[in-house]
FINULUM-326110 format. One record per residue: residue in three letters; chain; x, y, z of N, C-alpha, C, O, CB in turn. Coordinates in Angstrom, 3 decimals. Glycine has a CB too. Layout:
BEGIN
<site res="ALA" chain="A" n_px="X" n_py="Y" n_pz="Z" ca_px="X" ca_py="Y" ca_pz="Z" c_px="X" c_py="Y" c_pz="Z" o_px="X" o_py="Y" o_pz="Z" cb_px="X" cb_py="Y" cb_pz="Z"/>
...
This chain:
BEGIN
<site res="MET" chain="A" n_px="116.235" n_py="66.220" n_pz="93.142" ca_px="117.651" ca_py="65.772" ca_pz="92.491" c_px="118.615" c_py="66.729" c_pz="92.874" o_px="118.181" o_py="67.861" o_pz="93.087" cb_px="117.670" cb_py="65.684" cb_pz="90.873"/>
<site res="THR" chain="A" n_px="119.798" n_py="66.537" n_pz="93.008" ca_px="121.074" ca_py="67.264" ca_pz="93.147" c_px="121.735" c_py="67.100" c_pz="92.103" o_px="121.528" o_py="66.220" o_pz="91.268" cb_px="121.871" cb_py="66.937" cb_pz="94.192"/>
<site res="ASP" chain="A" n_px="122.780" n_py="68.131" n_pz="92.061" ca_px="123.802" ca_py="68.179" ca_pz="90.975" c_px="125.116" c_py="67.782" c_pz="91.328" o_px="126.085" o_py="67.933" o_pz="90.584" cb_px="123.914" cb_py="69.463" cb_pz="90.441"/>
<site res="GLN" chain="A" n_px="125.164" n_py="67.165" n_pz="92.704" ca_px="126.548" ca_py="66.847" ca_pz="93.145" c_px="127.156" c_py="65.520" c_pz="92.543" o_px="126.481" o_py="64.494" o_pz="92.464" cb_px="126.553" cb_py="66.742" cb_pz="94.678"/>
<site res="ILE" chain="A" n_px="128.317" n_py="65.586" n_pz="92.172" ca_px="129.061" ca_py="64.018" ca_pz="91.427" c_px="130.280" c_py="64.022" c_pz="91.920" o_px="130.602" o_py="65.177" o_pz="92.199" cb_px="129.274" cb_py="63.869" cb_pz="89.622"/>
<site res="GLU" chain="A" n_px="131.041" n_py="63.313" n_pz="92.136" ca_px="132.299" ca_py="62.829" ca_pz="92.646" c_px="132.951" c_py="62.151" c_pz="91.490" o_px="132.349" o_py="61.287" o_pz="90.853" cb_px="132.134" cb_py="61.878" cb_pz="93.873"/>
<site res="ILE" chain="A" n_px="134.147" n_py="62.516" n_pz="91.208" ca_px="134.935" ca_py="61.711" ca_pz="90.104" c_px="136.379" c_py="61.538" c_pz="90.890" o_px="137.098" o_py="62.478" o_pz="91.229" cb_px="135.082" cb_py="62.637" cb_pz="88.453"/>
<site res="GLN" chain="A" n_px="136.584" n_py="60.477" n_pz="91.054" ca_px="137.897" ca_py="60.011" ca_pz="91.641" c_px="138.614" c_py="59.061" c_pz="90.673" o_px="138.091" o_py="58.329" o_pz="89.833" cb_px="137.667" cb_py="59.274" cb_pz="93.031"/>
<site res="LYS" chain="A" n_px="139.847" n_py="59.209" n_pz="90.942" ca_px="140.860" ca_py="58.143" ca_pz="90.097" c_px="141.435" c_py="57.442" c_pz="91.071" o_px="142.130" o_py="57.999" o_pz="91.921" cb_px="142.076" cb_py="58.776" cb_pz="89.149"/>
<site res="ALA" chain="A" n_px="141.241" n_py="56.295" n_pz="91.064" ca_px="142.155" ca_py="55.309" ca_pz="91.917" c_px="143.452" c_py="55.000" c_pz="91.426" o_px="143.753" o_py="55.123" o_pz="90.238" cb_px="141.537" cb_py="54.010" cb_pz="92.085"/>
<site res="ALA" chain="A" n_px="144.333" n_py="54.549" n_pz="92.432" ca_px="145.614" ca_py="54.333" ca_pz="92.285" c_px="146.076" c_py="53.138" c_pz="90.892" o_px="147.173" o_py="53.060" o_pz="90.340" cb_px="146.019" cb_py="53.858" cb_pz="93.788"/>
<site res="ASP" chain="A" n_px="144.958" n_py="52.401" n_pz="90.639" ca_px="145.236" ca_py="51.296" ca_pz="89.518" c_px="144.662" c_py="52.348" c_pz="87.912" o_px="144.607" o_py="51.947" o_pz="86.750" cb_px="143.982" cb_py="49.463" cb_pz="89.949"/>
<site res="GLY" chain="A" n_px="144.406" n_py="53.375" n_pz="88.318" ca_px="143.963" ca_py="54.009" ca_pz="87.036" c_px="142.232" c_py="54.125" c_pz="86.946" o_px="141.736" o_py="55.045" o_pz="86.296" cb_px="144.594" cb_py="53.035" cb_pz="85.747"/>
<site res="LEU" chain="A" n_px="141.667" n_py="53.467" n_pz="87.406" ca_px="140.138" ca_py="53.248" ca_pz="87.477" c_px="139.330" c_py="54.701" c_pz="87.747" o_px="139.413" o_py="55.298" o_pz="88.820" cb_px="139.800" cb_py="52.130" cb_pz="88.769"/>
<site res="ILE" chain="A" n_px="138.735" n_py="55.056" n_pz="86.888" ca_px="137.945" ca_py="56.459" ca_pz="87.076" c_px="136.614" c_py="56.107" c_pz="87.904" o_px="135.835" o_py="55.361" o_pz="87.311" cb_px="137.500" cb_py="57.211" cb_pz="85.485"/>
<site res="ARG" chain="A" n_px="136.307" n_py="56.458" n_pz="88.956" ca_px="134.945" ca_py="56.012" ca_pz="89.650" c_px="134.159" c_py="57.447" c_pz="89.656" o_px="134.572" o_py="58.531" o_pz="90.069" cb_px="135.178" cb_py="55.295" cb_pz="91.384"/>
<site res="ILE" chain="A" n_px="132.777" n_py="57.084" n_pz="89.014" ca_px="131.845" ca_py="58.275" ca_pz="89.214" c_px="130.632" c_py="57.880" c_pz="90.274" o_px="130.179" o_py="56.736" o_pz="90.292" cb_px="131.190" cb_py="58.732" cb_pz="87.699"/>
<site res="ARG" chain="A" n_px="130.186" n_py="58.834" n_pz="91.082" ca_px="129.430" ca_py="58.678" ca_pz="92.132" c_px="128.517" c_py="59.765" c_pz="92.084" o_px="128.972" o_py="60.856" o_pz="91.742" cb_px="130.155" cb_py="58.582" cb_pz="93.317"/>
<site res="GLY" chain="A" n_px="127.222" n_py="59.659" n_pz="92.384" ca_px="126.163" ca_py="60.507" ca_pz="92.280" c_px="125.023" c_py="60.529" c_pz="91.110" o_px="124.607" o_py="59.491" o_pz="90.596" cb_px="126.753" cb_py="61.629" cb_pz="92.304"/>
<site res="GLU" chain="A" n_px="124.632" n_py="61.646" n_pz="90.799" ca_px="123.567" ca_py="61.875" ca_pz="89.835" c_px="124.098" c_py="62.353" c_pz="88.578" o_px="124.859" o_py="63.320" o_pz="88.540" cb_px="122.574" cb_py="62.825" cb_pz="90.333"/>
<site res="LEU" chain="A" n_px="123.698" n_py="61.658" n_pz="87.448" ca_px="124.407" ca_py="62.175" ca_pz="86.280" c_px="123.113" c_py="62.812" c_pz="85.610" o_px="122.154" o_py="62.079" o_pz="85.367" cb_px="125.279" cb_py="60.966" cb_pz="85.325"/>
<site res="SER" chain="A" n_px="123.080" n_py="63.984" n_pz="85.350" ca_px="121.824" ca_py="64.816" ca_pz="84.620" c_px="122.115" c_py="65.738" c_pz="83.876" o_px="123.289" o_py="66.109" o_pz="83.865" cb_px="120.921" cb_py="65.457" cb_pz="85.422"/>
<site res="TYR" chain="A" n_px="121.128" n_py="66.396" n_pz="83.020" ca_px="121.424" ca_py="67.516" ca_pz="82.013" c_px="121.880" c_py="68.660" c_pz="82.922" o_px="122.469" o_py="69.573" o_pz="82.344" cb_px="120.082" cb_py="67.958" cb_pz="81.048"/>
<site res="VAL" chain="A" n_px="121.738" n_py="68.752" n_pz="84.022" ca_px="122.128" ca_py="70.002" ca_pz="85.044" c_px="123.617" c_py="69.891" c_pz="85.159" o_px="124.223" o_py="70.954" o_pz="85.297" cb_px="121.393" cb_py="69.912" cb_pz="86.672"/>
<site res="ASN" chain="A" n_px="124.365" n_py="68.684" n_pz="85.124" ca_px="125.831" ca_py="68.693" ca_pz="85.678" c_px="126.475" c_py="67.874" c_pz="84.736" o_px="127.654" o_py="67.686" o_pz="85.034" cb_px="126.056" cb_py="68.129" cb_pz="87.206"/>
<site res="VAL" chain="A" n_px="126.036" n_py="67.210" n_pz="83.492" ca_px="126.927" ca_py="66.268" ca_pz="82.600" c_px="127.907" c_py="67.288" c_pz="82.146" o_px="129.083" o_py="67.054" o_pz="82.425" cb_px="126.123" cb_py="65.454" cb_pz="81.271"/>
<site res="SER" chain="A" n_px="127.636" n_py="68.364" n_pz="81.504" ca_px="128.663" ca_py="69.333" ca_pz="80.942" c_px="129.855" c_py="69.652" c_pz="82.005" o_px="131.015" o_py="69.632" o_pz="81.595" cb_px="127.897" cb_py="70.736" cb_pz="80.529"/>
<site res="ASP" chain="A" n_px="129.590" n_py="69.928" n_pz="83.280" ca_px="130.659" ca_py="69.833" ca_pz="84.205" c_px="131.270" c_py="68.653" c_pz="84.211" o_px="132.465" o_py="68.694" o_pz="83.918" cb_px="130.301" cb_py="70.092" cb_pz="85.428"/>
<site res="VAL" chain="A" n_px="130.743" n_py="67.453" n_pz="84.494" ca_px="131.394" ca_py="65.995" ca_pz="84.803" c_px="132.306" c_py="65.832" c_pz="83.511" o_px="133.430" o_py="65.360" o_pz="83.687" cb_px="130.144" cb_py="64.600" cb_pz="84.965"/>
<site res="HIS" chain="A" n_px="131.881" n_py="66.213" n_pz="82.129" ca_px="132.792" ca_py="66.149" ca_pz="81.205" c_px="134.111" c_py="66.791" c_pz="81.274" o_px="135.200" o_py="66.239" o_pz="81.118" cb_px="132.254" cb_py="66.512" cb_pz="80.252"/>
<site res="GLN" chain="A" n_px="133.856" n_py="68.135" n_pz="81.549" ca_px="135.073" ca_py="68.935" ca_pz="81.457" c_px="135.908" c_py="68.520" c_pz="82.798" o_px="137.111" o_py="68.746" o_pz="82.667" cb_px="134.709" cb_py="70.610" cb_pz="81.362"/>
<site res="ARG" chain="A" n_px="135.583" n_py="68.033" n_pz="83.901" ca_px="136.271" ca_py="67.667" ca_pz="85.135" c_px="136.963" c_py="66.254" c_pz="84.626" o_px="138.093" o_py="66.030" o_pz="85.059" cb_px="135.162" cb_py="67.521" cb_pz="86.531"/>
<site res="ALA" chain="A" n_px="136.381" n_py="65.311" n_pz="83.760" ca_px="136.720" ca_py="64.127" ca_pz="83.853" c_px="137.968" c_py="64.115" c_pz="82.781" o_px="138.872" o_py="63.290" o_pz="82.916" cb_px="135.497" cb_py="63.182" cb_pz="83.626"/>
<site res="VAL" chain="A" n_px="137.971" n_py="65.098" n_pz="81.684" ca_px="139.227" ca_py="65.218" ca_pz="80.903" c_px="140.473" c_py="65.132" c_pz="81.646" o_px="141.371" o_py="64.528" o_pz="81.060" cb_px="139.253" cb_py="66.441" cb_pz="80.208"/>
<site res="ASN" chain="A" n_px="140.721" n_py="65.565" n_pz="82.723" ca_px="142.272" ca_py="65.663" ca_pz="83.521" c_px="142.209" c_py="63.989" c_pz="83.548" o_px="142.997" o_py="63.378" o_pz="82.827" cb_px="142.406" cb_py="66.678" cb_pz="85.469"/>
<site res="PHE" chain="A" n_px="141.610" n_py="63.526" n_pz="84.080" ca_px="141.648" ca_py="61.959" ca_pz="84.502" c_px="142.081" c_py="61.113" c_pz="83.297" o_px="142.848" o_py="60.155" o_pz="83.394" cb_px="140.127" cb_py="61.394" cb_pz="85.016"/>
<site res="PHE" chain="A" n_px="141.530" n_py="61.542" n_pz="82.161" ca_px="141.916" ca_py="60.534" ca_pz="81.080" c_px="143.297" c_py="60.799" c_pz="80.614" o_px="143.804" o_py="59.910" o_pz="79.930" cb_px="140.947" cb_py="60.583" cb_pz="79.848"/>
<site res="LYS" chain="A" n_px="144.074" n_py="61.977" n_pz="80.886" ca_px="145.371" ca_py="62.124" ca_pz="80.341" c_px="146.332" c_py="60.908" c_pz="80.747" o_px="146.322" o_py="60.313" o_pz="81.825" cb_px="145.940" cb_py="63.478" cb_pz="80.814"/>
<site res="ASN" chain="A" n_px="146.982" n_py="60.722" n_pz="79.887" ca_px="148.237" ca_py="59.517" ca_pz="80.135" c_px="147.549" c_py="58.315" c_pz="80.479" o_px="147.933" o_py="57.676" o_pz="81.459" cb_px="149.389" cb_py="59.835" cb_pz="81.453"/>
<site res="GLN" chain="A" n_px="146.608" n_py="57.938" n_pz="79.816" ca_px="146.171" ca_py="56.677" ca_pz="79.957" c_px="145.780" c_py="56.067" c_pz="78.646" o_px="144.967" o_py="56.674" o_pz="77.949" cb_px="145.121" cb_py="56.656" cb_pz="80.878"/>
<site res="ASN" chain="A" n_px="146.329" n_py="54.809" n_pz="78.202" ca_px="145.924" ca_py="54.312" ca_pz="77.036" c_px="144.706" c_py="53.639" c_pz="77.144" o_px="143.880" o_py="53.673" o_pz="76.231" cb_px="146.841" cb_py="53.539" cb_pz="76.511"/>
<site res="ASP" chain="A" n_px="144.526" n_py="53.030" n_pz="78.191" ca_px="143.214" ca_py="52.215" ca_pz="78.485" c_px="142.330" c_py="52.940" c_pz="79.693" o_px="142.803" o_py="52.949" o_pz="80.830" cb_px="143.644" cb_py="50.586" cb_pz="78.972"/>
<site res="VAL" chain="A" n_px="141.198" n_py="53.471" n_pz="79.458" ca_px="140.678" ca_py="54.456" ca_pz="80.122" c_px="139.532" c_py="53.254" c_pz="80.962" o_px="139.056" o_py="52.374" o_pz="80.244" cb_px="140.055" cb_py="55.853" cb_pz="79.022"/>
<site res="LYS" chain="A" n_px="139.205" n_py="53.275" n_pz="82.226" ca_px="138.184" ca_py="52.550" ca_pz="82.484" c_px="137.289" c_py="53.373" c_pz="83.357" o_px="137.864" o_py="54.210" o_pz="84.053" cb_px="138.581" cb_py="51.308" cb_pz="83.026"/>
<site res="ILE" chain="A" n_px="136.055" n_py="53.293" n_pz="83.445" ca_px="135.163" ca_py="54.194" ca_pz="83.910" c_px="134.405" c_py="53.344" c_pz="84.909" o_px="133.898" o_py="52.372" o_pz="84.348" cb_px="134.312" cb_py="54.852" cb_pz="82.794"/>
<site res="ASP" chain="A" n_px="134.154" n_py="53.403" n_pz="86.270" ca_px="133.249" ca_py="52.681" ca_pz="87.074" c_px="132.021" c_py="53.676" c_pz="87.415" o_px="132.116" o_py="54.753" o_pz="88.003" cb_px="134.008" cb_py="52.128" cb_pz="88.388"/>
<site res="LEU" chain="A" n_px="130.790" n_py="53.042" n_pz="86.887" ca_px="129.829" ca_py="53.811" ca_pz="87.005" c_px="128.759" c_py="53.418" c_pz="88.177" o_px="127.670" o_py="53.918" o_pz="88.461" cb_px="129.309" cb_py="53.878" cb_pz="85.738"/>
<site res="GLY" chain="A" n_px="129.548" n_py="52.238" n_pz="88.796" ca_px="128.585" ca_py="51.526" ca_pz="89.894" c_px="127.949" c_py="52.655" c_pz="91.073" o_px="126.991" o_py="52.395" o_pz="91.802" cb_px="129.595" cb_py="50.255" cb_pz="90.778"/>
<site res="GLY" chain="A" n_px="128.599" n_py="53.760" n_pz="91.074" ca_px="128.108" ca_py="54.862" ca_pz="92.115" c_px="127.378" c_py="55.540" c_pz="91.587" o_px="126.754" o_py="56.331" o_pz="92.296" cb_px="128.974" cb_py="55.715" cb_pz="92.716"/>
<site res="VAL" chain="A" n_px="127.150" n_py="55.534" n_pz="90.225" ca_px="125.839" ca_py="56.472" ca_pz="90.018" c_px="124.270" c_py="56.183" c_pz="90.365" o_px="123.682" o_py="55.216" o_pz="89.881" cb_px="125.788" cb_py="56.707" cb_pz="88.633"/>
<site res="THR" chain="A" n_px="123.669" n_py="57.084" n_pz="91.221" ca_px="122.867" ca_py="56.578" ca_pz="91.895" c_px="121.276" c_py="56.838" c_pz="90.947" o_px="120.236" o_py="56.231" o_pz="91.206" cb_px="123.094" cb_py="57.218" cb_pz="93.381"/>
<site res="HIS" chain="A" n_px="121.438" n_py="57.906" n_pz="89.803" ca_px="120.571" ca_py="58.036" ca_pz="88.937" c_px="121.147" c_py="58.861" c_pz="87.885" o_px="122.024" o_py="59.699" o_pz="88.092" cb_px="119.430" cb_py="58.487" cb_pz="89.473"/>
<site res="SER" chain="A" n_px="120.558" n_py="58.564" n_pz="86.589" ca_px="120.781" ca_py="59.066" ca_pz="85.408" c_px="119.826" c_py="59.475" c_pz="84.536" o_px="118.795" o_py="58.812" o_pz="84.653" cb_px="121.397" cb_py="58.359" cb_pz="84.876"/>
<site res="ASP" chain="A" n_px="119.781" n_py="60.386" n_pz="83.639" ca_px="118.614" ca_py="60.931" ca_pz="82.598" c_px="119.500" c_py="60.392" c_pz="81.370" o_px="120.462" o_py="59.625" o_pz="81.395" cb_px="118.191" cb_py="62.904" cb_pz="82.586"/>
<site res="SER" chain="A" n_px="118.888" n_py="61.021" n_pz="80.309" ca_px="119.405" ca_py="60.695" ca_pz="78.799" c_px="120.924" c_py="61.455" c_pz="78.507" o_px="121.790" o_py="61.268" o_pz="77.652" cb_px="118.152" cb_py="61.347" cb_pz="77.582"/>
<site res="ALA" chain="A" n_px="120.807" n_py="62.318" n_pz="79.550" ca_px="122.159" ca_py="63.266" ca_pz="79.384" c_px="123.191" c_py="62.597" c_pz="79.998" o_px="124.342" o_py="62.939" o_pz="79.724" cb_px="122.094" cb_py="64.750" cb_pz="80.056"/>
<site res="GLY" chain="A" n_px="122.974" n_py="61.645" n_pz="80.832" ca_px="124.050" ca_py="60.556" ca_pz="81.104" c_px="124.644" c_py="59.747" c_pz="79.958" o_px="125.803" o_py="59.602" o_pz="79.567" cb_px="123.484" cb_py="59.561" cb_pz="82.009"/>
<site res="ILE" chain="A" n_px="123.656" n_py="59.341" n_pz="79.612" ca_px="123.985" ca_py="58.394" ca_pz="78.412" c_px="124.578" c_py="59.186" c_pz="77.261" o_px="125.525" o_py="58.711" o_pz="76.634" cb_px="122.660" cb_py="57.621" cb_pz="77.874"/>
<site res="ALA" chain="A" n_px="124.018" n_py="60.486" n_pz="76.921" ca_px="125.187" ca_py="61.161" ca_pz="75.936" c_px="126.428" c_py="61.495" c_pz="76.453" o_px="127.258" o_py="61.639" o_pz="75.555" cb_px="124.786" cb_py="62.427" cb_pz="75.357"/>
<site res="LEU" chain="A" n_px="126.865" n_py="61.673" n_pz="77.585" ca_px="128.210" ca_py="61.824" ca_pz="78.242" c_px="128.921" c_py="60.580" c_pz="77.994" o_px="129.940" o_py="60.677" o_pz="77.310" cb_px="128.135" cb_py="62.116" cb_pz="79.786"/>
<site res="LEU" chain="A" n_px="128.599" n_py="59.482" n_pz="78.397" ca_px="129.200" ca_py="57.979" ca_pz="77.772" c_px="129.664" c_py="58.105" c_pz="76.312" o_px="130.774" o_py="57.733" o_pz="75.930" cb_px="127.965" cb_py="56.715" cb_pz="77.754"/>
<site res="VAL" chain="A" n_px="128.458" n_py="58.817" n_pz="75.303" ca_px="128.900" ca_py="58.640" ca_pz="74.068" c_px="130.011" c_py="59.757" c_pz="73.641" o_px="130.725" o_py="59.584" o_pz="72.653" cb_px="127.703" cb_py="58.624" cb_pz="73.195"/>
<site res="GLU" chain="A" n_px="130.092" n_py="60.851" n_pz="74.419" ca_px="130.881" ca_py="61.669" ca_pz="74.196" c_px="132.494" c_py="61.398" c_pz="74.779" o_px="133.560" o_py="61.833" o_pz="74.341" cb_px="130.213" cb_py="62.759" cb_pz="74.648"/>
<site res="TRP" chain="A" n_px="132.260" n_py="60.659" n_pz="75.738" ca_px="133.526" ca_py="60.151" ca_pz="76.146" c_px="134.073" c_py="59.184" c_pz="75.390" o_px="135.285" o_py="59.187" o_pz="75.178" cb_px="133.495" cb_py="59.697" cb_pz="77.337"/>
<site res="LEU" chain="A" n_px="133.337" n_py="58.325" n_pz="74.935" ca_px="133.656" ca_py="57.432" ca_pz="73.697" c_px="134.448" c_py="58.026" c_pz="72.723" o_px="135.534" o_py="57.509" o_pz="72.460" cb_px="132.473" cb_py="56.994" cb_pz="72.998"/>
<site res="SER" chain="A" n_px="134.016" n_py="59.205" n_pz="72.045" ca_px="134.690" ca_py="59.978" ca_pz="71.140" c_px="135.677" c_py="60.829" c_pz="71.464" o_px="136.373" o_py="61.344" o_pz="70.588" cb_px="133.945" cb_py="60.605" cb_pz="70.560"/>
<site res="ASP" chain="A" n_px="135.805" n_py="61.011" n_pz="72.429" ca_px="137.070" ca_py="61.700" ca_pz="73.166" c_px="138.357" c_py="60.478" c_pz="73.131" o_px="139.458" o_py="60.446" o_pz="72.583" cb_px="136.581" cb_py="62.175" cb_pz="75.021"/>
<site res="ALA" chain="A" n_px="137.674" n_py="59.616" n_pz="73.921" ca_px="138.762" ca_py="58.571" ca_pz="73.917" c_px="139.396" c_py="58.202" c_pz="72.414" o_px="140.610" o_py="58.028" o_pz="72.307" cb_px="138.124" cb_py="57.225" cb_pz="74.574"/>
<site res="ARG" chain="A" n_px="138.544" n_py="58.097" n_pz="71.307" ca_px="138.797" ca_py="57.588" ca_pz="70.244" c_px="139.603" c_py="58.529" c_pz="69.467" o_px="140.375" o_py="58.124" o_pz="68.598" cb_px="137.690" cb_py="57.176" cb_pz="69.684"/>
<site res="ASN" chain="A" n_px="139.460" n_py="59.734" n_pz="69.736" ca_px="140.112" ca_py="61.086" ca_pz="69.279" c_px="141.386" c_py="61.018" c_pz="69.791" o_px="142.343" o_py="61.332" o_pz="69.084" cb_px="139.408" cb_py="62.424" cb_pz="69.773"/>
<site res="ARG" chain="A" n_px="141.534" n_py="60.634" n_pz="70.977" ca_px="143.384" ca_py="60.528" ca_pz="71.779" c_px="143.748" c_py="58.887" c_pz="71.352" o_px="144.673" o_py="58.328" o_pz="71.941" cb_px="143.446" cb_py="60.726" cb_pz="74.212"/>
<site res="ASN" chain="A" n_px="143.099" n_py="58.287" n_pz="70.482" ca_px="143.727" ca_py="56.732" ca_pz="70.261" c_px="143.608" c_py="56.040" c_pz="71.705" o_px="144.511" o_py="55.347" o_pz="72.172" cb_px="145.544" cb_py="56.735" cb_pz="69.717"/>
<site res="GLN" chain="A" n_px="142.391" n_py="56.304" n_pz="72.364" ca_px="142.603" ca_py="55.513" ca_pz="73.835" c_px="141.687" c_py="54.226" c_pz="73.572" o_px="141.023" o_py="54.175" o_pz="72.536" cb_px="141.996" cb_py="56.512" cb_pz="75.394"/>
<site res="VAL" chain="A" n_px="141.656" n_py="53.406" n_pz="74.311" ca_px="140.725" ca_py="52.249" ca_pz="74.660" c_px="139.681" c_py="52.707" c_pz="76.005" o_px="140.181" o_py="52.989" o_pz="77.094" cb_px="141.759" cb_py="50.828" cb_pz="75.084"/>
<site res="ILE" chain="A" n_px="138.540" n_py="52.731" n_pz="75.830" ca_px="137.656" ca_py="53.176" ca_pz="76.983" c_px="136.814" c_py="51.640" c_pz="77.460" o_px="136.620" o_py="50.650" o_pz="76.756" cb_px="136.453" cb_py="54.578" cb_pz="76.371"/>
<site res="HIS" chain="A" n_px="136.496" n_py="51.831" n_pz="78.627" ca_px="135.502" ca_py="50.724" ca_pz="79.200" c_px="134.825" c_py="51.353" c_pz="80.173" o_px="135.295" o_py="52.036" o_pz="81.082" cb_px="136.141" cb_py="49.419" cb_pz="79.800"/>
<site res="PHE" chain="A" n_px="133.462" n_py="51.041" n_pz="79.899" ca_px="132.389" ca_py="51.495" ca_pz="81.188" c_px="132.212" c_py="50.320" c_pz="81.796" o_px="132.088" o_py="49.326" o_pz="81.082" cb_px="130.832" cb_py="52.141" cb_pz="80.810"/>
<site res="ILE" chain="A" n_px="132.163" n_py="50.182" n_pz="83.303" ca_px="132.210" ca_py="49.051" ca_pz="84.268" c_px="130.862" c_py="49.532" c_pz="85.176" o_px="130.523" o_py="50.692" o_pz="85.413" cb_px="133.835" cb_py="48.932" cb_pz="85.200"/>
<site res="ASN" chain="A" n_px="130.368" n_py="48.600" n_pz="85.500" ca_px="129.227" ca_py="48.567" ca_pz="86.703" c_px="128.094" c_py="49.621" c_pz="85.935" o_px="127.856" o_py="50.570" o_pz="86.683" cb_px="129.915" cb_py="49.282" cb_pz="88.524"/>
<site res="LEU" chain="A" n_px="127.574" n_py="49.672" n_pz="85.044" ca_px="126.634" ca_py="50.352" ca_pz="84.759" c_px="125.283" c_py="50.048" c_pz="85.407" o_px="124.588" o_py="49.068" o_pz="85.138" cb_px="126.624" cb_py="50.324" cb_pz="83.546"/>
<site res="PRO" chain="A" n_px="125.021" n_py="50.919" n_pz="86.211" ca_px="123.434" ca_py="50.785" ca_pz="87.204" c_px="122.560" c_py="49.987" c_pz="85.985" o_px="122.789" o_py="49.973" o_pz="84.775" cb_px="122.449" cb_py="52.773" cb_pz="87.757"/>
<site res="LYS" chain="A" n_px="121.501" n_py="49.345" n_pz="86.733" ca_px="120.353" ca_py="48.809" ca_pz="85.808" c_px="119.716" c_py="49.792" c_pz="85.213" o_px="119.104" o_py="49.385" o_pz="84.225" cb_px="119.330" cb_py="48.028" cb_pz="86.460"/>
<site res="GLN" chain="A" n_px="119.581" n_py="51.204" n_pz="85.457" ca_px="118.690" ca_py="51.916" ca_pz="84.959" c_px="119.449" c_py="52.651" c_pz="83.710" o_px="118.938" o_py="52.925" o_pz="82.624" cb_px="118.078" cb_py="52.791" cb_pz="86.049"/>
<site res="MET" chain="A" n_px="120.539" n_py="52.856" n_pz="84.047" ca_px="121.243" ca_py="53.346" ca_pz="82.684" c_px="121.553" c_py="52.213" c_pz="81.770" o_px="121.544" o_py="52.474" o_pz="80.567" cb_px="122.636" cb_py="54.107" cb_pz="82.956"/>
<site res="LEU" chain="A" n_px="121.831" n_py="50.975" n_pz="82.152" ca_px="121.985" ca_py="49.840" ca_pz="81.170" c_px="120.477" c_py="49.616" c_pz="80.202" o_px="120.450" o_py="49.338" o_pz="79.003" cb_px="122.376" cb_py="48.365" cb_pz="82.154"/>
<site res="LYS" chain="A" n_px="119.434" n_py="49.801" n_pz="80.995" ca_px="117.997" ca_py="49.920" ca_pz="80.385" c_px="117.913" c_py="50.997" c_pz="79.166" o_px="117.361" o_py="50.728" o_pz="78.099" cb_px="116.927" cb_py="50.396" cb_pz="81.593"/>
<site res="MET" chain="A" n_px="118.488" n_py="52.171" n_pz="79.435" ca_px="118.520" ca_py="52.845" ca_pz="78.481" c_px="119.343" c_py="52.776" c_pz="77.342" o_px="118.916" o_py="52.745" o_pz="76.188" cb_px="118.580" cb_py="53.703" cb_pz="78.879"/>
<site res="VAL" chain="A" n_px="120.644" n_py="52.750" n_pz="77.708" ca_px="121.624" ca_py="51.983" ca_pz="76.575" c_px="120.841" c_py="50.980" c_pz="75.705" o_px="120.683" o_py="51.083" o_pz="74.489" cb_px="122.876" cb_py="51.076" cb_pz="77.324"/>
<site res="ARG" chain="A" n_px="120.389" n_py="50.024" n_pz="76.474" ca_px="119.723" ca_py="48.894" ca_pz="75.683" c_px="118.777" c_py="49.617" c_pz="74.557" o_px="119.057" o_py="49.633" o_pz="73.358" cb_px="118.781" cb_py="47.862" cb_pz="76.745"/>
<site res="VAL" chain="A" n_px="117.688" n_py="50.174" n_pz="75.098" ca_px="116.647" ca_py="50.396" ca_pz="74.462" c_px="117.036" c_py="51.520" c_pz="73.403" o_px="116.280" o_py="51.607" o_pz="72.436" cb_px="115.567" cb_py="50.701" cb_pz="75.405"/>
<site res="SER" chain="A" n_px="118.181" n_py="52.440" n_pz="73.468" ca_px="118.528" ca_py="53.169" ca_pz="72.294" c_px="119.631" c_py="52.239" c_pz="71.384" o_px="119.995" o_py="52.740" o_pz="70.321" cb_px="119.153" cb_py="54.656" cb_pz="72.777"/>
<site res="ASN" chain="A" n_px="120.107" n_py="51.075" n_pz="71.712" ca_px="120.677" ca_py="50.205" ca_pz="70.742" c_px="122.034" c_py="50.753" c_pz="71.009" o_px="122.856" o_py="50.297" o_pz="70.214" cb_px="120.094" cb_py="50.269" cb_pz="69.177"/>
<site res="LEU" chain="A" n_px="122.563" n_py="51.645" n_pz="71.935" ca_px="123.811" ca_py="51.766" ca_pz="72.198" c_px="124.551" c_py="50.972" c_pz="72.885" o_px="125.709" o_py="51.310" o_pz="73.128" cb_px="123.950" cb_py="52.649" cb_pz="72.606"/>
<site res="ASP" chain="A" n_px="124.035" n_py="49.727" n_pz="73.352" ca_px="124.709" ca_py="48.550" ca_pz="73.696" c_px="125.866" c_py="47.895" c_pz="72.760" o_px="126.877" o_py="47.301" o_pz="73.135" cb_px="123.694" cb_py="47.636" cb_pz="73.862"/>
<site res="GLN" chain="A" n_px="125.363" n_py="48.213" n_pz="71.230" ca_px="126.248" ca_py="47.562" ca_pz="70.335" c_px="127.423" c_py="48.424" c_pz="69.912" o_px="128.314" o_py="48.084" o_pz="69.133" cb_px="125.505" cb_py="47.120" cb_pz="69.165"/>
<site res="VAL" chain="A" n_px="127.273" n_py="49.820" n_pz="70.659" ca_px="128.171" ca_py="50.799" ca_pz="70.031" c_px="129.264" c_py="51.091" c_pz="71.383" o_px="130.470" o_py="51.005" o_pz="71.150" cb_px="127.213" cb_py="52.305" cb_pz="69.415"/>
<site res="LEU" chain="A" n_px="128.822" n_py="51.416" n_pz="72.710" ca_px="129.395" ca_py="51.398" ca_pz="74.288" c_px="130.009" c_py="50.265" c_pz="74.474" o_px="129.388" o_py="49.202" o_pz="74.449" cb_px="128.349" cb_py="51.497" cb_pz="75.456"/>
<site res="PRO" chain="A" n_px="131.242" n_py="50.329" n_pz="74.674" ca_px="131.967" ca_py="49.210" ca_pz="75.332" c_px="131.994" c_py="48.957" c_pz="76.770" o_px="132.879" o_py="49.288" o_pz="77.558" cb_px="133.204" cb_py="49.308" cb_pz="75.018"/>
<site res="ILE" chain="A" n_px="130.785" n_py="48.256" n_pz="77.037" ca_px="130.267" ca_py="48.116" ca_pz="78.549" c_px="130.751" c_py="46.830" c_pz="78.783" o_px="130.449" o_py="45.844" o_pz="78.111" cb_px="128.597" cb_py="48.235" cb_pz="78.854"/>
<site res="VAL" chain="A" n_px="131.730" n_py="46.850" n_pz="80.028" ca_px="132.067" ca_py="45.368" ca_pz="80.475" c_px="131.484" c_py="45.055" c_pz="81.850" o_px="131.651" o_py="43.944" o_pz="82.352" cb_px="133.679" cb_py="45.118" cb_pz="80.549"/>
């Protein structure tokens, strides 16, 4: 497993995450993504490019939700890979996380 992750912000403000989310890199991803959240009321994160995630990746989504709420932002998670969606559902976080 690699710790390489790509974070891009499209012209329309959509934040795209590509690569593997794991305990190895989520802290770095969290810090890098903070700049992408600035000056946005509605934060949309596309996770369709995530090739693998462990529970640390799910914890990152919860942290981003908390960050957004603290900044009075709305956040949505788009295109969760099946593996991530299963973990979210098993932990009942689908009732908390704004998944589109």
